[in-house]
C-alpha positions as CSV (number, residue, x, y, z in Angstrom):
1,M,-12.8,5.4,85.9
2,L,-14.6,2.1,85.2
3,F,-14.0,-0.9,87.4
4,S,-15.4,-4.4,87.2
5,T,-15.6,-6.9,90.0
6,T,-16.4,-10.5,90.4
7,N,-18.3,-10.0,93.7
8,P,-21.9,-8.7,94.0
9,I,-22.2,-5.0,94.5
10,T,-24.5,-4.0,97.3
11,H,-26.2,-0.7,98.1
12,S,-24.0,-0.3,101.2
13,M,-20.9,-0.8,99.1
14,T,-22.0,1.9,96.7
15,T,-22.7,4.3,99.7
16,A,-19.3,3.6,101.3
17,I,-17.5,4.2,98.0
18,T,-19.4,7.5,97.4
19,Q,-18.6,8.7,101.0
20,A,-15.0,7.9,100.6
21,M,-14.8,9.6,97.2
22,R,-16.5,12.7,98.5
23,E,-13.7,13.1,101.0
24,H,-11.4,13.9,98.1
25,D,-14.0,15.5,95.7
26,P,-17.3,16.7,97.1
27,N,-18.9,16.4,93.7
28,A,-17.6,12.9,92.9
29,L,-20.2,10.6,91.3
30,V,-20.3,6.8,91.8
31,R,-22.5,4.7,89.7
32,A,-22.8,0.9,90.4
33,E,-24.4,-1.5,88.0
34,A,-25.2,-4.6,90.1
35,S,-26.2,-6.8,87.1
36,S,-22.9,-6.2,85.2
37,Y,-20.7,-5.9,88.3
38,E,-19.4,-2.5,87.1
39,I,-18.6,0.6,89.1
40,R,-17.9,3.9,87.5
41,I,-16.2,6.7,89.5
42,D,-16.2,10.2,88.1
43,G,-14.6,13.1,89.8
44,D,-11.3,14.9,90.4
45,V,-9.7,11.9,92.1
46,S,-6.6,9.8,91.6
47,L,-6.5,6.1,90.8
48,D,-5.0,5.5,94.3
49,Q,-7.9,7.3,95.9
50,A,-10.5,5.3,93.9
51,R,-8.8,2.0,94.8
52,S,-8.6,3.1,98.5
53,A,-12.4,3.8,98.4
54,L,-13.1,0.4,96.8
55,T,-11.0,-1.4,99.4
56,K,-12.8,0.6,102.3
57,A,-16.1,-0.6,100.9
58,H,-14.9,-4.3,100.8
59,C,-14.9,-4.2,97.0
60,D,-11.1,-4.9,96.7
61,T,-11.5,-7.3,93.9
62,A,-12.4,-4.5,91.5
63,E,-10.2,-4.2,88.5
64,L,-9.7,-1.0,86.4
65,Q,-11.3,-1.5,83.0
66,D,-10.8,1.9,81.4
67,A,-7.0,2.3,81.7
68,T,-6.9,5.1,79.0
69,N,-8.9,7.5,81.3
70,V,-7.7,6.9,84.8
71,V,-8.5,10.4,86.0
72,H,-11.1,12.9,85.0
73,I,-9.8,16.4,85.2
74,Q,-12.3,19.1,84.2
75,G,-10.8,21.1,81.4
76,G,-7.9,18.7,81.0
77,H,-7.0,16.3,78.2
78,S,-9.5,13.8,79.5
79,C,-12.4,16.2,79.7
80,C,-15.3,15.5,77.4
81,G,-17.0,18.8,78.3
82,H,-20.3,17.3,79.4
83,C,-20.2,18.4,83.0
84,T,-19.4,22.0,82.6
């Protein structure tokens, strides 16, 4: 899932998002691009779980950008096969 925000993304925010995501999926990946204000969350997590993690990290202005792929399910219809 790709989110964009209007607020700066700090290292502590990225760490908090990652920790919250790993409660739901221990292998979840969080990539934050401070210069473009984008956060990508990859894992077997729901949109609600991702939004909750963003809110927990005080990044609650983040908006979903990639609405066509709101959940990555390995082997499912949204799986690209690159992580197997």
